PQR file of N, CA, C, O and H, with PARSE charges and radii, in Angstrom:
ATOM      1  N   MET A   1     -31.705  39.413  78.833 -0.4000 1.5000
ATOM      2  CA  MET A   1     -31.409  38.037  78.222 -0.0000 2.0000
ATOM      3  C   MET A   1     -32.657  37.369  78.920  0.5500 1.7000
ATOM      4  O   MET A   1     -33.070  37.642  80.047 -0.5500 1.4000
ATOM      5  N   SER A   2     -33.225  36.361  77.966 -0.4000 1.5000
ATOM      6  CA  SER A   2     -34.325  35.840  78.482 -0.0000 2.0000
ATOM      7  C   SER A   2     -33.860  34.414  78.958  0.5500 1.7000
ATOM      8  O   SER A   2     -33.027  33.790  78.300 -0.5500 1.4000
ATOM      9  H   SER A   2     -32.889  36.139  77.051  0.4000 1.0000
ATOM     10  N   GLN A   3     -34.376  33.939  80.039 -0.4000 1.5000
ATOM     11  CA  GLN A   3     -34.092  32.798  80.580 -0.0000 2.0000
ATOM     12  C   GLN A   3     -34.826  31.769  79.899  0.5500 1.7000
ATOM     13  O   GLN A   3     -36.018  31.937  79.641 -0.5500 1.4000
ATOM     14  H   GLN A   3     -35.053  34.445  80.574  0.4000 1.0000
ATOM     15  N   GLN A   4     -34.095  30.509  79.525 -0.4000 1.5000
ATOM     16  CA  GLN A   4     -34.675  29.465  78.965 -0.0000 2.0000
ATOM     17  C   GLN A   4     -35.308  28.602  80.025  0.5500 1.7000
ATOM     18  O   GLN A   4     -34.770  28.468  81.124 -0.5500 1.4000
ATOM     19  H   GLN A   4     -33.127  30.372  79.735  0.4000 1.0000
ATOM     20  N   LYS A   5     -36.551  27.959  79.680 -0.4000 1.5000
ATOM     21  CA  LYS A   5     -37.201  26.974  80.479 -0.0000 2.0000
ATOM     22  C   LYS A   5     -36.328  25.661  80.483  0.5500 1.7000
ATOM     23  O   LYS A   5     -35.815  25.165  79.480 -0.5500 1.4000
ATOM     24  H   LYS A   5     -36.988  28.068  78.788  0.4000 1.0000
ATOM     25  N   PRO A   6     -36.241  25.176  81.775 -0.5600 1.5000
ATOM     26  CA  PRO A   6     -35.649  23.855  81.985  0.2800 2.0000
ATOM     27  C   PRO A   6     -36.388  22.733  81.059  0.5500 1.7000
ATOM     28  O   PRO A   6     -37.611  22.603  81.024 -0.5500 1.4000
ATOM     29  N   ARG A   7     -35.429  21.910  80.286 -0.4000 1.5000
ATOM     30  CA  ARG A   7     -36.204  20.810  79.678 -0.0000 2.0000
ATOM     31  C   ARG A   7     -36.963  19.790  80.484  0.5500 1.7000
ATOM     32  O   ARG A   7     -36.519  19.508  81.596 -0.5500 1.4000
ATOM     33  H   ARG A   7     -34.435  22.016  80.314  0.4000 1.0000
ATOM     34  N   LYS A   8     -37.969  19.251  80.083 -0.4000 1.5000
ATOM     35  CA  LYS A   8     -38.766  18.224  80.661 -0.0000 2.0000
ATOM     36  C   LYS A   8     -38.098  16.986  80.430  0.5500 1.7000
ATOM     37  O   LYS A   8     -37.812  16.666  79.276 -0.5500 1.4000
ATOM     38  H   LYS A   8     -38.330  19.480  79.179  0.4000 1.0000
ATOM     39  N   ASP A   9     -37.817  16.252  81.400 -0.4000 1.5000
ATOM     40  CA  ASP A   9     -37.226  14.980  81.243 -0.0000 2.0000
ATOM     41  C   ASP A   9     -38.256  13.989  80.480  0.5500 1.7000
ATOM     42  O   ASP A   9     -39.440  14.039  80.813 -0.5500 1.4000
ATOM     43  H   ASP A   9     -38.049  16.512  82.337  0.4000 1.0000
ATOM     44  N   ASN A  10     -37.902  13.218  79.612 -0.4000 1.5000
ATOM     45  CA  ASN A  10     -38.785  12.291  78.761 -0.0000 2.0000
ATOM     46  C   ASN A  10     -38.370  10.771  79.527  0.5500 1.7000
ATOM     47  O   ASN A  10     -37.444  10.059  79.135 -0.5500 1.4000
ATOM     48  H   ASN A  10     -36.940  13.177  79.342  0.4000 1.0000
ATOM     49  N   LYS A  11     -39.140  10.498  80.530 -0.4000 1.5000
ATOM     50  CA  LYS A  11     -38.993   9.405  81.240 -0.0000 2.0000
ATOM     51  C   LYS A  11     -39.205   8.036  80.395  0.5500 1.7000
ATOM     52  O   LYS A  11     -38.523   7.026  80.571 -0.5500 1.4000
ATOM     53  H   LYS A  11     -39.892  11.076  80.848  0.4000 1.0000
ATOM     54  N   ASP A  12     -40.253   8.158  79.452 -0.4000 1.5000
ATOM     55  CA  ASP A  12     -40.593   6.959  78.466 -0.0000 2.0000
ATOM     56  C   ASP A  12     -39.309   6.682  77.761  0.5500 1.7000
ATOM     57  O   ASP A  12     -38.871   5.532  77.747 -0.5500 1.4000
ATOM     58  H   ASP A  12     -40.806   8.978  79.308  0.4000 1.0000
ATOM     59  N   LEU A  13     -38.601   7.777  77.105 -0.4000 1.5000
ATOM     60  CA  LEU A  13     -37.587   7.410  76.125 -0.0000 2.0000
ATOM     61  C   LEU A  13     -36.418   6.866  76.869  0.5500 1.7000
ATOM     62  O   LEU A  13     -35.792   5.903  76.426 -0.5500 1.4000
ATOM     63  H   LEU A  13     -38.957   8.711  77.117  0.4000 1.0000
ATOM     64  N   ARG A  14     -36.100   7.466  78.011 -0.4000 1.5000
ATOM     65  CA  ARG A  14     -35.005   6.812  78.778 -0.0000 2.0000
ATOM     66  C   ARG A  14     -35.336   5.362  79.322  0.5500 1.7000
ATOM     67  O   ARG A  14     -34.374   4.594  79.356 -0.5500 1.4000
ATOM     68  H   ARG A  14     -36.609   8.247  78.371  0.4000 1.0000
ATOM     69  N   ASN A  15     -36.348   4.961  79.679 -0.4000 1.5000
ATOM     70  CA  ASN A  15     -36.792   3.583  80.006 -0.0000 2.0000
ATOM     71  C   ASN A  15     -36.813   2.778  78.843  0.5500 1.7000
ATOM     72  O   ASN A  15     -36.674   1.569  79.029 -0.5500 1.4000
ATOM     73  H   ASN A  15     -37.129   5.585  79.651  0.4000 1.0000
ATOM     74  N   ALA A  16     -36.970   3.225  77.567 -0.4000 1.5000
ATOM     75  CA  ALA A  16     -36.835   2.394  76.441 -0.0000 2.0000
ATOM     76  C   ALA A  16     -35.379   2.088  76.175  0.5500 1.7000
ATOM     77  O   ALA A  16     -34.884   0.988  75.933 -0.5500 1.4000
ATOM     78  H   ALA A  16     -37.082   4.207  77.416  0.4000 1.0000
ATOM     79  N   ALA A  17     -34.779   3.276  76.264 -0.4000 1.5000
ATOM     80  CA  ALA A  17     -33.124   3.146  76.028 -0.0000 2.0000
ATOM     81  C   ALA A  17     -32.612   1.969  77.060  0.5500 1.7000
ATOM     82  O   ALA A  17     -31.821   1.091  76.717 -0.5500 1.4000
ATOM     83  H   ALA A  17     -35.181   4.170  76.460  0.4000 1.0000
ATOM     84  N   ARG A  18     -33.155   2.079  78.310 -0.4000 1.5000
ATOM     85  CA  ARG A  18     -32.598   1.163  79.355 -0.0000 2.0000
ATOM     86  C   ARG A  18     -32.875  -0.208  79.150  0.5500 1.7000
ATOM     87  O   ARG A  18     -32.057  -1.086  79.424 -0.5500 1.4000
ATOM     88  H   ARG A  18     -33.798   2.793  78.588  0.4000 1.0000
ATOM     89  N   LEU A  19     -34.191  -0.461  78.598 -0.4000 1.5000
ATOM     90  CA  LEU A  19     -34.728  -1.774  78.276 -0.0000 2.0000
ATOM     91  C   LEU A  19     -34.024  -2.453  76.983  0.5500 1.7000
ATOM     92  O   LEU A  19     -33.968  -3.677  76.859 -0.5500 1.4000
ATOM     93  H   LEU A  19     -34.855   0.253  78.376  0.4000 1.0000
ATOM     94  N   THR A  20     -33.465  -1.502  75.982 -0.4000 1.5000
ATOM     95  CA  THR A  20     -32.664  -1.946  75.026 -0.0000 2.0000
ATOM     96  C   THR A  20     -31.315  -2.434  75.354  0.5500 1.7000
ATOM     97  O   THR A  20     -30.717  -3.354  74.796 -0.5500 1.4000
ATOM     98  H   THR A  20     -33.511  -0.508  76.082  0.4000 1.0000
ATOM     99  N   GLY A  21     -30.840  -1.570  76.506 -0.4000 1.5000
ATOM    100  CA  GLY A  21     -29.674  -1.986  76.794 -0.0000 2.0000
ATOM    101  C   GLY A  21     -29.657  -3.467  77.598  0.5500 1.7000
ATOM    102  O   GLY A  21     -28.740  -4.283  77.494 -0.5500 1.4000
ATOM    103  H   GLY A  21     -31.325  -0.823  76.959  0.4000 1.0000
ATOM    104  N   ILE A  22     -30.986  -3.658  78.504 -0.4000 1.5000
ATOM    105  CA  ILE A  22     -30.883  -4.836  78.989 -0.0000 2.0000
ATOM    106  C   ILE A  22     -30.838  -6.049  78.011  0.5500 1.7000
ATOM    107  O   ILE A  22     -30.097  -7.019  78.173 -0.5500 1.4000
ATOM    108  H   ILE A  22     -31.731  -2.996  78.589  0.4000 1.0000
ATOM    109  N   ALA A  23     -31.734  -5.883  76.951 -0.4000 1.5000
ATOM    110  CA  ALA A  23     -31.792  -6.891  75.986 -0.0000 2.0000
ATOM    111  C   ALA A  23     -30.320  -7.142  75.420  0.5500 1.7000
ATOM    112  O   ALA A  23     -29.882  -8.285  75.287 -0.5500 1.4000
ATOM    113  H   ALA A  23     -32.335  -5.096  76.820  0.4000 1.0000
ATOM    114  N   ILE A  24     -29.710  -6.191  75.151 -0.4000 1.5000
ATOM    115  CA  ILE A  24     -28.309  -6.502  74.580 -0.0000 2.0000
ATOM    116  C   ILE A  24     -27.449  -7.126  75.596  0.5500 1.7000
ATOM    117  O   ILE A  24     -26.721  -8.055  75.248 -0.5500 1.4000
ATOM    118  H   ILE A  24     -30.067  -5.263  75.260  0.4000 1.0000
ATOM    119  N   GLN A  25     -27.455  -6.721  76.801 -0.4000 1.5000
ATOM    120  CA  GLN A  25     -26.616  -7.157  77.865 -0.0000 2.0000
ATOM    121  C   GLN A  25     -27.031  -8.674  78.077  0.5500 1.7000
ATOM    122  O   GLN A  25     -26.130  -9.432  78.435 -0.5500 1.4000
ATOM    123  H   GLN A  25     -28.047  -5.966  77.084  0.4000 1.0000
ATOM    124  N   MET A  26     -28.407  -9.234  77.878 -0.4000 1.5000
ATOM    125  CA  MET A  26     -28.699 -10.296  78.161 -0.0000 2.0000
ATOM    126  C   MET A  26     -28.293 -11.431  76.973  0.5500 1.7000
ATOM    127  O   MET A  26     -28.178 -12.636  77.195 -0.5500 1.4000
ATOM    128  H   MET A  26     -29.139  -8.618  77.588  0.4000 1.0000
ATOM    129  N   GLY A  27     -28.117 -10.823  75.760 -0.4000 1.5000
ATOM    130  CA  GLY A  27     -27.712 -11.621  74.513 -0.0000 2.0000
ATOM    131  C   GLY A  27     -26.436 -11.902  74.693  0.5500 1.7000
ATOM    132  O   GLY A  27     -26.029 -13.050  74.510 -0.5500 1.4000
ATOM    133  H   GLY A  27     -28.210  -9.844  75.580  0.4000 1.0000
ATOM    134  N   ALA A  28     -25.538 -10.803  75.114 -0.4000 1.5000
ATOM    135  CA  ALA A  28     -24.151 -10.938  75.359 -0.0000 2.0000
ATOM    136  C   ALA A  28     -23.708 -11.884  76.260  0.5500 1.7000
ATOM    137  O   ALA A  28     -22.818 -12.705  76.038 -0.5500 1.4000
ATOM    138  H   ALA A  28     -25.869  -9.871  75.263  0.4000 1.0000
ATOM    139  N   THR A  29     -24.439 -11.739  77.440 -0.4000 1.5000
ATOM    140  CA  THR A  29     -24.125 -12.740  78.406 -0.0000 2.0000
ATOM    141  C   THR A  29     -24.196 -14.068  78.067  0.5500 1.7000
ATOM    142  O   THR A  29     -23.267 -14.850  78.269 -0.5500 1.4000
ATOM    143  H   THR A  29     -25.162 -11.072  77.620  0.4000 1.0000
ATOM    144  N   ILE A  30     -25.353 -14.404  77.508 -0.4000 1.5000
ATOM    145  CA  ILE A  30     -25.656 -16.039  76.974 -0.0000 2.0000
ATOM    146  C   ILE A  30     -24.677 -16.304  76.109  0.5500 1.7000
ATOM    147  O   ILE A  30     -24.140 -17.402  76.254 -0.5500 1.4000
ATOM    148  H   ILE A  30     -26.108 -13.769  77.344  0.4000 1.0000
ATOM    149  N   TYR A  31     -24.160 -15.390  74.968 -0.4000 1.5000
ATOM    150  CA  TYR A  31     -23.313 -15.624  73.808 -0.0000 2.0000
ATOM    151  C   TYR A  31     -22.032 -16.019  74.630  0.5500 1.7000
ATOM    152  O   TYR A  31     -21.522 -17.123  74.437 -0.5500 1.4000
ATOM    153  H   TYR A  31     -24.596 -14.498  74.850  0.4000 1.0000
ATOM    154  N   LEU A  32     -21.466 -15.073  75.610 -0.4000 1.5000
ATOM    155  CA  LEU A  32     -20.252 -15.359  76.158 -0.0000 2.0000
ATOM    156  C   LEU A  32     -20.129 -16.393  77.032  0.5500 1.7000
ATOM    157  O   LEU A  32     -19.006 -16.836  77.277 -0.5500 1.4000
ATOM    158  H   LEU A  32     -21.881 -14.177  75.766  0.4000 1.0000
ATOM    159  N   GLY A  33     -21.158 -16.877  77.572 -0.4000 1.5000
ATOM    160  CA  GLY A  33     -21.466 -18.161  78.684 -0.0000 2.0000
ATOM    161  C   GLY A  33     -21.226 -19.433  77.425  0.5500 1.7000
ATOM    162  O   GLY A  33     -20.352 -20.292  77.545 -0.5500 1.4000
ATOM    163  H   GLY A  33     -22.069 -16.518  77.373  0.4000 1.0000
ATOM    164  N   ASN A  34     -22.030 -19.368  76.410 -0.4000 1.5000
ATOM    165  CA  ASN A  34     -21.809 -20.330  75.331 -0.0000 2.0000
ATOM    166  C   ASN A  34     -20.391 -20.553  74.810  0.5500 1.7000
ATOM    167  O   ASN A  34     -19.867 -21.666  74.853 -0.5500 1.4000
ATOM    168  H   ASN A  34     -22.740 -18.671  76.312  0.4000 1.0000
ATOM    169  N   PHE A  35     -19.735 -19.395  74.280 -0.4000 1.5000
ATOM    170  CA  PHE A  35     -18.540 -19.348  73.934 -0.0000 2.0000
ATOM    171  C   PHE A  35     -17.338 -19.977  74.952  0.5500 1.7000
ATOM    172  O   PHE A  35     -16.404 -20.677  74.561 -0.5500 1.4000
ATOM    173  H   PHE A  35     -20.161 -18.490  74.245  0.4000 1.0000
ATOM    174  N   LEU A  36     -17.602 -19.535  76.437 -0.4000 1.5000
ATOM    175  CA  LEU A  36     -16.592 -19.940  77.264 -0.0000 2.0000
ATOM    176  C   LEU A  36     -16.718 -21.528  77.380  0.5500 1.7000
ATOM    177  O   LEU A  36     -15.710 -22.233  77.434 -0.5500 1.4000
ATOM    178  H   LEU A  36     -18.361 -18.966  76.755  0.4000 1.0000
ATOM    179  N   GLY A  37     -17.900 -22.006  77.413 -0.4000 1.5000
ATOM    180  CA  GLY A  37     -18.269 -23.319  77.458 -0.0000 2.0000
ATOM    181  C   GLY A  37     -17.741 -24.410  76.373  0.5500 1.7000
ATOM    182  O   GLY A  37     -17.316 -25.553  76.543 -0.5500 1.4000
ATOM    183  H   GLY A  37     -18.719 -21.433  77.369  0.4000 1.0000
ATOM    184  N   SER A  38     -17.915 -23.682  75.268 -0.4000 1.5000
ATOM    185  CA  SER A  38     -17.356 -24.324  73.997 -0.0000 2.0000
ATOM    186  C   SER A  38     -15.706 -24.343  73.960  0.5500 1.7000
ATOM    187  O   SER A  38     -15.061 -25.267  73.464 -0.5500 1.4000
ATOM    188  H   SER A  38     -18.260 -22.754  75.130  0.4000 1.0000
ATOM    189  N   TRP A  39     -15.163 -23.237  74.533 -0.4000 1.5000
ATOM    190  CA  TRP A  39     -13.829 -23.133  74.607 -0.0000 2.0000
ATOM    191  C   TRP A  39     -13.452 -24.276  75.658  0.5500 1.7000
ATOM    192  O   TRP A  39     -12.653 -25.135  75.284 -0.5500 1.4000
ATOM    193  H   TRP A  39     -15.687 -22.486  74.936  0.4000 1.0000
ATOM    194  N   LEU A  40     -13.943 -24.334  76.866 -0.4000 1.5000
ATOM    195  CA  LEU A  40     -13.550 -25.273  77.966 -0.0000 2.0000
ATOM    196  C   LEU A  40     -13.843 -26.797  77.345  0.5500 1.7000
ATOM    197  O   LEU A  40     -13.097 -27.715  77.685 -0.5500 1.4000
ATOM    198  H   LEU A  40     -14.591 -23.636  77.170  0.4000 1.0000
ATOM    199  N   ASP A  41     -14.776 -27.002  76.568 -0.4000 1.5000
ATOM    200  CA  ASP A  41     -14.921 -28.457  76.046 -0.0000 2.0000
ATOM    201  C   ASP A  41     -13.748 -28.779  75.234  0.5500 1.7000
ATOM    202  O   ASP A  41     -13.139 -29.838  75.381 -0.5500 1.4000
ATOM    203  H   ASP A  41     -15.382 -26.256  76.291  0.4000 1.0000
ATOM    204  N   GLY A  42     -13.423 -27.893  74.388 -0.4000 1.5000
ATOM    205  CA  GLY A  42     -12.147 -28.008  73.502 -0.0000 2.0000
ATOM    206  C   GLY A  42     -10.866 -28.270  74.310  0.5500 1.7000
ATOM    207  O   GLY A  42      -9.999 -29.106  74.054 -0.5500 1.4000
ATOM    208  H   GLY A  42     -13.918 -27.033  74.269  0.4000 1.0000
ATOM    209  N   LYS A  43     -10.909 -27.362  75.379 -0.4000 1.5000
ATOM    210  CA  LYS A  43      -9.423 -27.560  76.268 -0.0000 2.0000
ATOM    211  C   LYS A  43      -9.368 -28.572  76.899  0.5500 1.7000
ATOM    212  O   LYS A  43      -8.252 -29.092  76.878 -0.5500 1.4000
ATOM    213  H   LYS A  43     -11.613 -26.683  75.588  0.4000 1.0000
ATOM    214  N   PHE A  44     -10.310 -29.218  77.611 -0.4000 1.5000
ATOM    215  CA  PHE A  44     -10.453 -30.106  78.457 -0.0000 2.0000
ATOM    216  C   PHE A  44     -10.909 -31.437  77.822  0.5500 1.7000
ATOM    217  O   PHE A  44     -10.831 -32.417  78.563 -0.5500 1.4000
ATOM    218  H   PHE A  44     -11.216 -28.795  77.628  0.4000 1.0000
ATOM    219  N   ASP A  45     -11.359 -31.625  76.608 -0.4000 1.5000
ATOM    220  CA  ASP A  45     -11.875 -32.614  76.026 -0.0000 2.0000
ATOM    221  C   ASP A  45     -12.837 -33.374  76.529  0.5500 1.7000
ATOM    222  O   ASP A  45     -12.908 -34.603  76.483 -0.5500 1.4000
ATOM    223  H   ASP A  45     -11.422 -30.829  76.006  0.4000 1.0000
ATOM    224  N   LYS A  46     -13.828 -32.366  77.176 -0.4000 1.5000
ATOM    225  CA  LYS A  46     -15.111 -32.970  77.781 -0.0000 2.0000
ATOM    226  C   LYS A  46     -16.312 -32.205  77.007  0.5500 1.7000
ATOM    227  O   LYS A  46     -16.102 -31.289  76.212 -0.5500 1.4000
ATOM    228  H   LYS A  46     -13.770 -31.368  77.213  0.4000 1.0000
ATOM    229  N   THR A  47     -17.617 -32.704  77.344 -0.4000 1.5000
ATOM    230  CA  THR A  47     -18.766 -32.367  76.532 -0.0000 2.0000
ATOM    231  C   THR A  47     -19.843 -31.652  77.320  0.5500 1.7000
ATOM    232  O   THR A  47     -20.862 -31.193  76.803 -0.5500 1.4000
ATOM    233  H   THR A  47     -17.788 -33.448  77.990  0.4000 1.0000
ATOM    234  N   PHE A  48     -19.536 -31.588  78.648 -0.4000 1.5000
ATOM    235  CA  PHE A  48     -20.684 -30.934  79.436 -0.0000 2.0000
ATOM    236  C   PHE A  48     -20.264 -29.451  79.618  0.5500 1.7000
ATOM    237  O   PHE A  48     -21.216 -28.743  79.947 -0.5500 1.4000
ATOM    238  H   PHE A  48     -18.708 -31.961  79.068  0.4000 1.0000
ATOM    239  N   TRP A  49     -19.191 -28.863  79.501 -0.4000 1.5000
ATOM    240  CA  TRP A  49     -19.010 -27.416  79.941 -0.0000 2.0000
ATOM    241  C   TRP A  49     -19.703 -26.581  78.946  0.5500 1.7000
ATOM    242  O   TRP A  49     -19.884 -25.445  79.383 -0.5500 1.4000
ATOM    243  H   TRP A  49     -18.418 -29.438  79.233  0.4000 1.0000
ATOM    244  N   GLU A  50     -20.113 -26.748  77.855 -0.4000 1.5000
ATOM    245  CA  GLU A  50     -20.648 -25.941  76.942 -0.0000 2.0000
ATOM    246  C   GLU A  50     -22.208 -25.773  77.494  0.5500 1.7000
ATOM    247  O   GLU A  50     -22.760 -24.685  77.657 -0.5500 1.4000
ATOM    248  H   GLU A  50     -19.967 -27.671  77.500  0.4000 1.0000
ATOM    249  N   THR A  51     -22.762 -26.979  77.729 -0.4000 1.5000
ATOM    250  CA  THR A  51     -24.309 -26.920  78.303 -0.0000 2.0000
ATOM    251  C   THR A  51     -24.345 -26.273  79.629  0.5500 1.7000
ATOM    252  O   THR A  51     -25.371 -25.673  79.952 -0.5500 1.4000
ATOM    253  H   THR A  51     -22.313 -27.863  77.597  0.4000 1.0000
ATOM    254  N   THR A  52     -23.186 -26.338  80.554 -0.4000 1.5000
ATOM    255  CA  THR A  52     -23.338 -25.967  81.962 -0.0000 2.0000
ATOM    256  C   THR A  52     -23.117 -24.543  81.829  0.5500 1.7000
ATOM    257  O   THR A  52     -23.804 -23.843  82.573 -0.5500 1.4000
ATOM    258  H   THR A  52     -22.353 -26.825  80.292  0.4000 1.0000
ATOM    259  N   CYS A  53     -22.318 -23.959  81.053 -0.4000 1.5000
ATOM    260  CA  CYS A  53     -21.778 -22.607  81.032 -0.0000 2.0000
ATOM    261  C   CYS A  53     -23.096 -21.811  80.384  0.5500 1.7000
ATOM    262  O   CYS A  53     -23.463 -20.740  80.866 -0.5500 1.4000
ATOM    263  H   CYS A  53     -21.760 -24.527  80.449  0.4000 1.0000
ATOM    264  N   THR A  54     -23.642 -22.308  79.469 -0.4000 1.5000
ATOM    265  CA  THR A  54     -24.880 -21.762  78.680 -0.0000 2.0000
ATOM    266  C   THR A  54     -26.034 -21.631  79.770  0.5500 1.7000
ATOM    267  O   THR A  54     -26.728 -20.627  79.932 -0.5500 1.4000
ATOM    268  H   THR A  54     -23.343 -23.179  79.077  0.4000 1.0000
ATOM    269  N   LEU A  55     -26.118 -22.812  80.483 -0.4000 1.5000
ATOM    270  CA  LEU A  55     -27.392 -22.634  81.328 -0.0000 2.0000
ATOM    271  C   LEU A  55     -27.025 -21.685  82.377  0.5500 1.7000
ATOM    272  O   LEU A  55     -27.809 -20.771  82.633 -0.5500 1.4000
ATOM    273  H   LEU A  55     -25.554 -23.628  80.351  0.4000 1.0000
ATOM    274  N   LEU A  56     -25.878 -21.800  83.039 -0.4000 1.5000
ATOM    275  CA  LEU A  56     -25.589 -20.689  84.049 -0.0000 2.0000
ATOM    276  C   LEU A  56     -25.528 -19.062  83.415  0.5500 1.7000
ATOM    277  O   LEU A  56     -25.740 -18.100  84.153 -0.5500 1.4000
ATOM    278  H   LEU A  56     -25.242 -22.543  82.831  0.4000 1.0000
ATOM    279  N   ALA A  57     -25.289 -18.946  82.318 -0.4000 1.5000
ATOM    280  CA  ALA A  57     -25.334 -17.671  81.828 -0.0000 2.0000
ATOM    281  C   ALA A  57     -26.763 -17.072  81.610  0.5500 1.7000
ATOM    282  O   ALA A  57     -27.052 -15.881  81.715 -0.5500 1.4000
ATOM    283  H   ALA A  57     -25.116 -19.727  81.719  0.4000 1.0000
ATOM    284  N   ILE A  58     -27.748 -18.268  81.234 -0.4000 1.5000
ATOM    285  CA  ILE A  58     -29.082 -17.887  81.108 -0.0000 2.0000
ATOM    286  C   ILE A  58     -29.703 -17.495  82.514  0.5500 1.7000
ATOM    287  O   ILE A  58     -30.523 -16.588  82.660 -0.5500 1.4000
ATOM    288  H   ILE A  58     -27.514 -19.237  81.148  0.4000 1.0000
ATOM    289  N   VAL A  59     -29.230 -18.254  83.477 -0.4000 1.5000
ATOM    290  CA  VAL A  59     -29.766 -17.957  84.885 -0.0000 2.0000
ATOM    291  C   VAL A  59     -29.447 -16.626  85.384  0.5500 1.7000
ATOM    292  O   VAL A  59     -30.260 -15.814  85.827 -0.5500 1.4000
ATOM    293  H   VAL A  59     -28.564 -18.991  83.358  0.4000 1.0000
ATOM    294  N   LEU A  60     -27.858 -16.438  85.242 -0.4000 1.5000
ATOM    295  CA  LEU A  60     -27.492 -14.946  85.416 -0.0000 2.0000
ATOM    296  C   LEU A  60     -27.959 -13.980  84.748  0.5500 1.7000
ATOM    297  O   LEU A  60     -28.031 -12.902  85.337 -0.5500 1.4000
ATOM    298  H   LEU A  60     -27.197 -17.097  84.882  0.4000 1.0000
ATOM    299  N   SER A  61     -28.393 -14.051  83.405 -0.4000 1.5000
ATOM    300  CA  SER A  61     -28.926 -13.083  82.631 -0.0000 2.0000
ATOM    301  C   SER A  61     -30.462 -12.765  83.098  0.5500 1.7000
ATOM    302  O   SER A  61     -30.920 -11.623  83.064 -0.5500 1.4000
ATOM    303  H   SER A  61     -28.335 -14.927  82.926  0.4000 1.0000
ATOM    304  N   ILE A  62     -31.112 -13.763  83.482 -0.4000 1.5000
ATOM    305  CA  ILE A  62     -32.518 -13.609  83.695 -0.0000 2.0000
ATOM    306  C   ILE A  62     -32.573 -12.960  85.074  0.5500 1.7000
ATOM    307  O   ILE A  62     -33.479 -12.164  85.321 -0.5500 1.4000
ATOM    308  H   ILE A  62     -30.740 -14.690  83.509  0.4000 1.0000
ATOM    309  N   TYR A  63     -31.668 -13.255  85.964 -0.4000 1.5000
ATOM    310  CA  TYR A  63     -31.608 -12.576  87.330 -0.0000 2.0000
ATOM    311  C   TYR A  63     -31.421 -11.117  87.153  0.5500 1.7000
ATOM    312  O   TYR A  63     -32.147 -10.251  87.639 -0.5500 1.4000
ATOM    313  H   TYR A  63     -30.932 -13.902  85.764  0.4000 1.0000
ATOM    314  N   SER A  64     -30.347 -10.924  86.388 -0.4000 1.5000
ATOM    315  CA  SER A  64     -30.017  -9.495  86.183 -0.0000 2.0000
ATOM    316  C   SER A  64     -31.214  -8.791  85.642  0.5500 1.7000
ATOM    317  O   SER A  64     -31.454  -7.710  86.180 -0.5500 1.4000
ATOM    318  H   SER A  64     -29.757 -11.628  85.993  0.4000 1.0000
ATOM    319  N   VAL A  65     -32.130  -9.229  84.556 -0.4000 1.5000
ATOM    320  CA  VAL A  65     -33.013  -8.554  83.851 -0.0000 2.0000
ATOM    321  C   VAL A  65     -34.166  -8.351  84.987  0.5500 1.7000
ATOM    322  O   VAL A  65     -34.756  -7.279  85.124 -0.5500 1.4000
ATOM    323  H   VAL A  65     -31.936 -10.107  84.118  0.4000 1.0000
ATOM    324  N   ILE A  66     -34.402  -9.426  85.731 -0.4000 1.5000
ATOM    325  CA  ILE A  66     -35.485  -9.189  86.814 -0.0000 2.0000
ATOM    326  C   ILE A  66     -34.983  -7.884  87.751  0.5500 1.7000
ATOM    327  O   ILE A  66     -35.670  -6.907  88.049 -0.5500 1.4000
ATOM    328  H   ILE A  66     -33.923 -10.297  85.620  0.4000 1.0000
ATOM    329  N   LYS A  67     -33.824  -8.103  88.065 -0.4000 1.5000
ATOM    330  CA  LYS A  67     -33.277  -6.965  89.078 -0.0000 2.0000
ATOM    331  C   LYS A  67     -33.431  -5.685  88.514  0.5500 1.7000
ATOM    332  O   LYS A  67     -33.891  -4.774  89.202 -0.5500 1.4000
ATOM    333  H   LYS A  67     -33.266  -8.897  87.824  0.4000 1.0000
ATOM    334  N   GLN A  68     -33.089  -5.503  87.298 -0.4000 1.5000
ATOM    335  CA  GLN A  68     -32.995  -4.363  86.442 -0.0000 2.0000
ATOM    336  C   GLN A  68     -34.496  -3.679  86.306  0.5500 1.7000
ATOM    337  O   GLN A  68     -34.829  -2.515  86.529 -0.5500 1.4000
ATOM    338  H   GLN A  68     -32.716  -6.243  86.739  0.4000 1.0000
ATOM    339  N   ALA A  69     -35.258  -4.768  85.878 -0.4000 1.5000
ATOM    340  CA  ALA A  69     -36.566  -4.211  85.804 -0.0000 2.0000
ATOM    341  C   ALA A  69     -37.542  -3.645  86.963  0.5500 1.7000
ATOM    342  O   ALA A  69     -38.398  -2.775  86.808 -0.5500 1.4000
ATOM    343  H   ALA A  69     -34.987  -5.714  85.698  0.4000 1.0000
ATOM    344  N   ASN A  70     -37.224  -4.329  88.154 -0.4000 1.5000
ATOM    345  CA  ASN A  70     -37.528  -3.860  89.452 -0.0000 2.0000
ATOM    346  C   ASN A  70     -36.961  -2.573  89.665  0.5500 1.7000
ATOM    347  O   ASN A  70     -37.698  -1.694  90.110 -0.5500 1.4000
ATOM    348  H   ASN A  70     -36.529  -5.036  88.279  0.4000 1.0000
ATOM    349  N   ARG A  71     -35.657  -2.299  89.393 -0.4000 1.5000
ATOM    350  CA  ARG A  71     -35.357  -1.069  89.665 -0.0000 2.0000
ATOM    351  C   ARG A  71     -35.715   0.052  88.720  0.5500 1.7000
ATOM    352  O   ARG A  71     -35.356   1.203  88.970 -0.5500 1.4000
ATOM    353  H   ARG A  71     -35.059  -3.014  89.031  0.4000 1.0000
ATOM    354  N   LEU A  72     -36.443  -0.262  87.592 -0.4000 1.5000
ATOM    355  CA  LEU A  72     -37.155   0.479  86.681 -0.0000 2.0000
ATOM    356  C   LEU A  72     -38.533   0.981  87.105  0.5500 1.7000
ATOM    357  O   LEU A  72     -39.035   2.064  86.803 -0.5500 1.4000
ATOM    358  H   LEU A  72     -36.735  -1.197  87.389  0.4000 1.0000
ATOM    359  N   ASN A  73     -39.047   0.031  87.840 -0.4000 1.5000
ATOM    360  CA  ASN A  73     -40.324   0.165  88.212 -0.0000 2.0000
ATOM    361  C   ASN A  73     -40.577   0.885  89.553  0.5500 1.7000
ATOM    362  O   ASN A  73     -41.679   1.383  89.783 -0.5500 1.4000
ATOM    363  H   ASN A  73     -38.639  -0.849  88.084  0.4000 1.0000
ATOM    364  N   SER A  74     -39.466   0.948  90.521 -0.4000 1.5000
ATOM    365  CA  SER A  74     -39.595   1.671  91.521 -0.0000 2.0000
ATOM    366  C   SER A  74     -39.398   3.166  91.513  0.5500 1.7000
ATOM    367  O   SER A  74     -39.545   3.814  92.549 -0.5500 1.4000
ATOM    368  H   SER A  74     -38.571   0.543  90.334  0.4000 1.0000
TER
END
């Protein structure tokens, strides 16, 4: 029996897949923050929840992207 050579890991492909996942996660976070804010506006008959939740979701998603990008570079 001949031994097979171990596969060489393709680091670039793995990083591209992670970056794609980061982009999808960022979009989903912002969308859900906007959806939550819209729902809260309707529930409590106010007008500031949608903007507040959307901005909070943007800040959280940017923080998450920076944290994950730093992890990729180390």
